[in-house]
mmJSON file of the N, C-alpha and C atoms, coordinates in Angstrom:
{"data_MODEL":{"atom_site":{
"group_PDB":["ATOM","ATOM","ATOM","ATOM","ATOM","ATOM","ATOM","ATOM","ATOM","ATOM","ATOM","ATOM","ATOM","ATOM","ATOM","ATOM","ATOM","ATOM","ATOM","ATOM","ATOM","ATOM","ATOM","ATOM","ATOM","ATOM","ATOM","ATOM","ATOM","ATOM","ATOM","ATOM","ATOM","ATOM","ATOM","ATOM","ATOM","ATOM","ATOM","ATOM","ATOM","ATOM","ATOM","ATOM","ATOM","ATOM","ATOM","ATOM","ATOM","ATOM","ATOM","ATOM","ATOM","ATOM","ATOM","ATOM","ATOM","ATOM","ATOM","ATOM","ATOM","ATOM","ATOM","ATOM","ATOM","ATOM","ATOM","ATOM","ATOM","ATOM","ATOM","ATOM","ATOM","ATOM","ATOM","ATOM","ATOM","ATOM","ATOM","ATOM","ATOM","ATOM","ATOM","ATOM","ATOM","ATOM","ATOM","ATOM","ATOM","ATOM","ATOM","ATOM","ATOM","ATOM","ATOM","ATOM","ATOM","ATOM","ATOM","ATOM","ATOM","ATOM","ATOM","ATOM","ATOM","ATOM","ATOM","ATOM","ATOM","ATOM","ATOM"],
"id":[1,2,3,4,5,6,7,8,9,10,11,12,13,14,15,16,17,18,19,20,21,22,23,24,25,26,27,28,29,30,31,32,33,34,35,36,37,38,39,40,41,42,43,44,45,46,47,48,49,50,51,52,53,54,55,56,57,58,59,60,61,62,63,64,65,66,67,68,69,70,71,72,73,74,75,76,77,78,79,80,81,82,83,84,85,86,87,88,89,90,91,92,93,94,95,96,97,98,99,100,101,102,103,104,105,106,107,108,109,110,111],
"type_symbol":["N","C","C","N","C","C","N","C","C","N","C","C","N","C","C","N","C","C","N","C","C","N","C","C","N","C","C","N","C","C","N","C","C","N","C","C","N","C","C","N","C","C","N","C","C","N","C","C","N","C","C","N","C","C","N","C","C","N","C","C","N","C","C","N","C","C","N","C","C","N","C","C","N","C","C","N","C","C","N","C","C","N","C","C","N","C","C","N","C","C","N","C","C","N","C","C","N","C","C","N","C","C","N","C","C","N","C","C","N","C","C"],
"label_atom_id":["N","CA","C","N","CA","C","N","CA","C","N","CA","C","N","CA","C","N","CA","C","N","CA","C","N","CA","C","N","CA","C","N","CA","C","N","CA","C","N","CA","C","N","CA","C","N","CA","C","N","CA","C","N","CA","C","N","CA","C","N","CA","C","N","CA","C","N","CA","C","N","CA","C","N","CA","C","N","CA","C","N","CA","C","N","CA","C","N","CA","C","N","CA","C","N","CA","C","N","CA","C","N","CA","C","N","CA","C","N","CA","C","N","CA","C","N","CA","C","N","CA","C","N","CA","C","N","CA","C"],
"label_alt_id":[null,null,null,null,null,null,null,null,null,null,null,null,null,null,null,null,null,null,null,null,null,null,null,null,null,null,null,null,null,null,null,null,null,null,null,null,null,null,null,null,null,null,null,null,null,null,null,null,null,null,null,null,null,null,null,null,null,null,null,null,null,null,null,null,null,null,null,null,null,null,null,null,null,null,null,null,null,null,null,null,null,null,null,null,null,null,null,null,null,null,null,null,null,null,null,null,null,null,null,null,null,null,null,null,null,null,null,null,null,null,null],
"label_comp_id":["MET","MET","MET","SER","SER","SER","LEU","LEU","LEU","THR","THR","THR","PHE","PHE","PHE","LEU","LEU","LEU","VAL","VAL","VAL","GLY","GLY","GLY","ASN","ASN","ASN","LEU","LEU","LEU","CYS","CYS","CYS","LEU","LEU","LEU","LYS","LYS","LYS","TYR","TYR","TYR","PHE","PHE","PHE","MET","MET","MET","ASP","ASP","ASP","ALA","ALA","ALA","ILE","ILE","ILE","SER","SER","SER","THR","THR","THR","TRP","TRP","TRP","ILE","ILE","ILE","SER","SER","SER","GLY","GLY","GLY","ALA","ALA","ALA","LEU","LEU","LEU","ILE","ILE","ILE","THR","THR","THR","LEU","LEU","LEU","LEU","LEU","LEU","THR","THR","THR","THR","THR","THR","CYS","CYS","CYS","SER","SER","SER","ILE","ILE","ILE","CYS","CYS","CYS"],
"label_asym_id":["A","A","A","A","A","A","A","A","A","A","A","A","A","A","A","A","A","A","A","A","A","A","A","A","A","A","A","A","A","A","A","A","A","A","A","A","A","A","A","A","A","A","A","A","A","A","A","A","A","A","A","A","A","A","A","A","A","A","A","A","A","A","A","A","A","A","A","A","A","A","A","A","A","A","A","A","A","A","A","A","A","A","A","A","A","A","A","A","A","A","A","A","A","A","A","A","A","A","A","A","A","A","A","A","A","A","A","A","A","A","A"],
"label_entity_id":["1","1","1","1","1","1","1","1","1","1","1","1","1","1","1","1","1","1","1","1","1","1","1","1","1","1","1","1","1","1","1","1","1","1","1","1","1","1","1","1","1","1","1","1","1","1","1","1","1","1","1","1","1","1","1","1","1","1","1","1","1","1","1","1","1","1","1","1","1","1","1","1","1","1","1","1","1","1","1","1","1","1","1","1","1","1","1","1","1","1","1","1","1","1","1","1","1","1","1","1","1","1","1","1","1","1","1","1","1","1","1"],
"label_seq_id":[1,1,1,2,2,2,3,3,3,4,4,4,5,5,5,6,6,6,7,7,7,8,8,8,9,9,9,10,10,10,11,11,11,12,12,12,13,13,13,14,14,14,15,15,15,16,16,16,17,17,17,18,18,18,19,19,19,20,20,20,21,21,21,22,22,22,23,23,23,24,24,24,25,25,25,26,26,26,27,27,27,28,28,28,29,29,29,30,30,30,31,31,31,32,32,32,33,33,33,34,34,34,35,35,35,36,36,36,37,37,37],
"pdbx_PDB_ins_code":[null,null,null,null,null,null,null,null,null,null,null,null,null,null,null,null,null,null,null,null,null,null,null,null,null,null,null,null,null,null,null,null,null,null,null,null,null,null,null,null,null,null,null,null,null,null,null,null,null,null,null,null,null,null,null,null,null,null,null,null,null,null,null,null,null,null,null,null,null,null,null,null,null,null,null,null,null,null,null,null,null,null,null,null,null,null,null,null,null,null,null,null,null,null,null,null,null,null,null,null,null,null,null,null,null,null,null,null,null,null,null],
"Cartn_x":[-29.359,-30.311,-29.733,-28.513,-27.902,-27.639,-27.299,-27.031,-28.317,-29.408,-30.711,-31.102,-30.865,-31.195,-30.356,-29.077,-28.175,-28.611,-28.92,-29.36,-30.674,-31.597,-32.877,-32.672,-31.734,-31.44,-30.871,-29.967,-29.381,-30.445,-31.33,-32.402,-33.318,-33.633,-34.511,-33.866,-32.556,-31.841,-31.826,-31.557,-31.534,-32.909,-33.946,-35.32,-35.686,-35.326,-35.637,-34.883,-33.627,-32.841,-33.483,-33.94,-34.572,-35.869,-36.644,-37.911,-37.654,-36.696,-36.426,-35.886,-35.067,-34.544,-35.676,-36.607,-37.744,-38.64,-38.88,-39.738,-39.125,-37.827,-37.182,-37.173,-36.973,-37.001,-38.385,-39.419,-40.793,-41.124,-40.656,-40.912,-40.236,-38.99,-38.264,-38.979,-39.42,-40.143,-41.43,-42.137,-43.404,-43.177,-42.157,-41.867,-41.452,-40.654,-40.217,-41.41,-42.294,-43.486,-44.367,-44.544,-45.381,-44.78,-43.453,-42.824,-42.9,-42.894,-43.025,-44.441,-45.418,-46.807,-47.034],
"Cartn_y":[32.814,33.004,33.945,33.662,34.486,35.906,36.028,37.356,38.183,37.552,38.234,38.67,37.78,38.086,39.259,39.278,40.342,41.683,41.697,42.923,43.413,42.485,42.847,43.419,42.821,43.281,44.705,44.981,46.311,47.332,46.954,47.856,48.158,47.148,47.317,48.25,48.041,48.874,50.336,50.547,51.898,52.547,51.75,52.232,52.646,51.81,52.106,53.354,53.492,54.68,55.94,55.848,57.0,57.367,56.349,56.583,57.262,56.73,57.296,58.723,58.971,60.317,61.273,60.819,61.648,61.934,60.92,61.077,62.066,61.918,62.837,64.256,64.392,65.713,66.334,65.519,66.006,66.422,65.633,65.955,67.269,67.45,68.684,69.885,69.716,70.798,71.126,70.084,70.265,70.988,70.553,71.181,72.636,72.904,74.277,75.156,74.628,75.388,75.657,74.654,74.818,75.841,75.824,76.765,78.196,78.346,79.688,80.2,79.305,79.697,79.89],
"Cartn_z":[93.498,94.588,95.639,96.081,97.131,96.613,95.331,94.76,94.741,94.326,94.295,95.7,96.663,98.059,98.554,98.203,98.626,98.048,96.76,96.099,96.712,96.955,97.565,98.96,99.698,101.061,101.026,100.087,99.961,99.589,98.66,98.246,99.421,100.205,101.361,102.38,102.628,103.596,103.128,101.848,101.299,101.403,101.109,101.168,102.591,103.566,104.967,105.43,105.001,105.368,104.791,103.542,102.89,103.613,103.993,104.693,106.039,106.809,108.14,108.021,106.992,106.782,106.441,105.585,105.192,106.388,107.223,108.398,109.389,109.662,110.615,110.054,108.746,108.121,108.22,107.999,108.087,109.52,110.49,111.894,112.282,111.851,112.164,111.54,110.291,109.612,110.352,110.77,111.491,112.816,113.557,114.852,114.665,113.646,113.387,113.045,112.204,111.817,113.025,113.872,115.074,116.028,116.174,117.106,116.564,115.249,114.656,114.892,114.737,114.974,116.464],
"occupancy":[1.0,1.0,1.0,1.0,1.0,1.0,1.0,1.0,1.0,1.0,1.0,1.0,1.0,1.0,1.0,1.0,1.0,1.0,1.0,1.0,1.0,1.0,1.0,1.0,1.0,1.0,1.0,1.0,1.0,1.0,1.0,1.0,1.0,1.0,1.0,1.0,1.0,1.0,1.0,1.0,1.0,1.0,1.0,1.0,1.0,1.0,1.0,1.0,1.0,1.0,1.0,1.0,1.0,1.0,1.0,1.0,1.0,1.0,1.0,1.0,1.0,1.0,1.0,1.0,1.0,1.0,1.0,1.0,1.0,1.0,1.0,1.0,1.0,1.0,1.0,1.0,1.0,1.0,1.0,1.0,1.0,1.0,1.0,1.0,1.0,1.0,1.0,1.0,1.0,1.0,1.0,1.0,1.0,1.0,1.0,1.0,1.0,1.0,1.0,1.0,1.0,1.0,1.0,1.0,1.0,1.0,1.0,1.0,1.0,1.0,1.0],
"B_iso_or_equiv":[0.0,0.0,0.0,0.0,0.0,0.0,0.0,0.0,0.0,0.0,0.0,0.0,0.0,0.0,0.0,0.0,0.0,0.0,0.0,0.0,0.0,0.0,0.0,0.0,0.0,0.0,0.0,0.0,0.0,0.0,0.0,0.0,0.0,0.0,0.0,0.0,0.0,0.0,0.0,0.0,0.0,0.0,0.0,0.0,0.0,0.0,0.0,0.0,0.0,0.0,0.0,0.0,0.0,0.0,0.0,0.0,0.0,0.0,0.0,0.0,0.0,0.0,0.0,0.0,0.0,0.0,0.0,0.0,0.0,0.0,0.0,0.0,0.0,0.0,0.0,0.0,0.0,0.0,0.0,0.0,0.0,0.0,0.0,0.0,0.0,0.0,0.0,0.0,0.0,0.0,0.0,0.0,0.0,0.0,0.0,0.0,0.0,0.0,0.0,0.0,0.0,0.0,0.0,0.0,0.0,0.0,0.0,0.0,0.0,0.0,0.0],
"pdbx_formal_charge":[null,null,null,null,null,null,null,null,null,null,null,null,null,null,null,null,null,null,null,null,null,null,null,null,null,null,null,null,null,null,null,null,null,null,null,null,null,null,null,null,null,null,null,null,null,null,null,null,null,null,null,null,null,null,null,null,null,null,null,null,null,null,null,null,null,null,null,null,null,null,null,null,null,null,null,null,null,null,null,null,null,null,null,null,null,null,null,null,null,null,null,null,null,null,null,null,null,null,null,null,null,null,null,null,null,null,null,null,null,null,null],
"auth_seq_id":[1,1,1,2,2,2,3,3,3,4,4,4,5,5,5,6,6,6,7,7,7,8,8,8,9,9,9,10,10,10,11,11,11,12,12,12,13,13,13,14,14,14,15,15,15,16,16,16,17,17,17,18,18,18,19,19,19,20,20,20,21,21,21,22,22,22,23,23,23,24,24,24,25,25,25,26,26,26,27,27,27,28,28,28,29,29,29,30,30,30,31,31,31,32,32,32,33,33,33,34,34,34,35,35,35,36,36,36,37,37,37],
"auth_comp_id":["MET","MET","MET","SER","SER","SER","LEU","LEU","LEU","THR","THR","THR","PHE","PHE","PHE","LEU","LEU","LEU","VAL","VAL","VAL","GLY","GLY","GLY","ASN","ASN","ASN","LEU","LEU","LEU","CYS","CYS","CYS","LEU","LEU","LEU","LYS","LYS","LYS","TYR","TYR","TYR","PHE","PHE","PHE","MET","MET","MET","ASP","ASP","ASP","ALA","ALA","ALA","ILE","ILE","ILE","SER","SER","SER","THR","THR","THR","TRP","TRP","TRP","ILE","ILE","ILE","SER","SER","SER","GLY","GLY","GLY","ALA","ALA","ALA","LEU","LEU","LEU","ILE","ILE","ILE","THR","THR","THR","LEU","LEU","LEU","LEU","LEU","LEU","THR","THR","THR","THR","THR","THR","CYS","CYS","CYS","SER","SER","SER","ILE","ILE","ILE","CYS","CYS","CYS"],
"auth_asym_id":["A","A","A","A","A","A","A","A","A","A","A","A","A","A","A","A","A","A","A","A","A","A","A","A","A","A","A","A","A","A","A","A","A","A","A","A","A","A","A","A","A","A","A","A","A","A","A","A","A","A","A","A","A","A","A","A","A","A","A","A","A","A","A","A","A","A","A","A","A","A","A","A","A","A","A","A","A","A","A","A","A","A","A","A","A","A","A","A","A","A","A","A","A","A","A","A","A","A","A","A","A","A","A","A","A","A","A","A","A","A","A"],
"auth_atom_id":["N","CA","C","N","CA","C","N","CA","C","N","CA","C","N","CA","C","N","CA","C","N","CA","C","N","CA","C","N","CA","C","N","CA","C","N","CA","C","N","CA","C","N","CA","C","N","CA","C","N","CA","C","N","CA","C","N","CA","C","N","CA","C","N","CA","C","N","CA","C","N","CA","C","N","CA","C","N","CA","C","N","CA","C","N","CA","C","N","CA","C","N","CA","C","N","CA","C","N","CA","C","N","CA","C","N","CA","C","N","CA","C","N","CA","C","N","CA","C","N","CA","C","N","CA","C","N","CA","C"],
"pdbx_PDB_model_num":[1,1,1,1,1,1,1,1,1,1,1,1,1,1,1,1,1,1,1,1,1,1,1,1,1,1,1,1,1,1,1,1,1,1,1,1,1,1,1,1,1,1,1,1,1,1,1,1,1,1,1,1,1,1,1,1,1,1,1,1,1,1,1,1,1,1,1,1,1,1,1,1,1,1,1,1,1,1,1,1,1,1,1,1,1,1,1,1,1,1,1,1,1,1,1,1,1,1,1,1,1,1,1,1,1,1,1,1,1,1,1]
}}}
């Protein structure tokens, strides 16, 4: 039970990190595009 919980927690943390990285990258791209226009 605890092992499954630990693995799930790690997967969730990795997923959240990937999402936040993607969002910040998208925002930077959007801002750069807007400033060029």
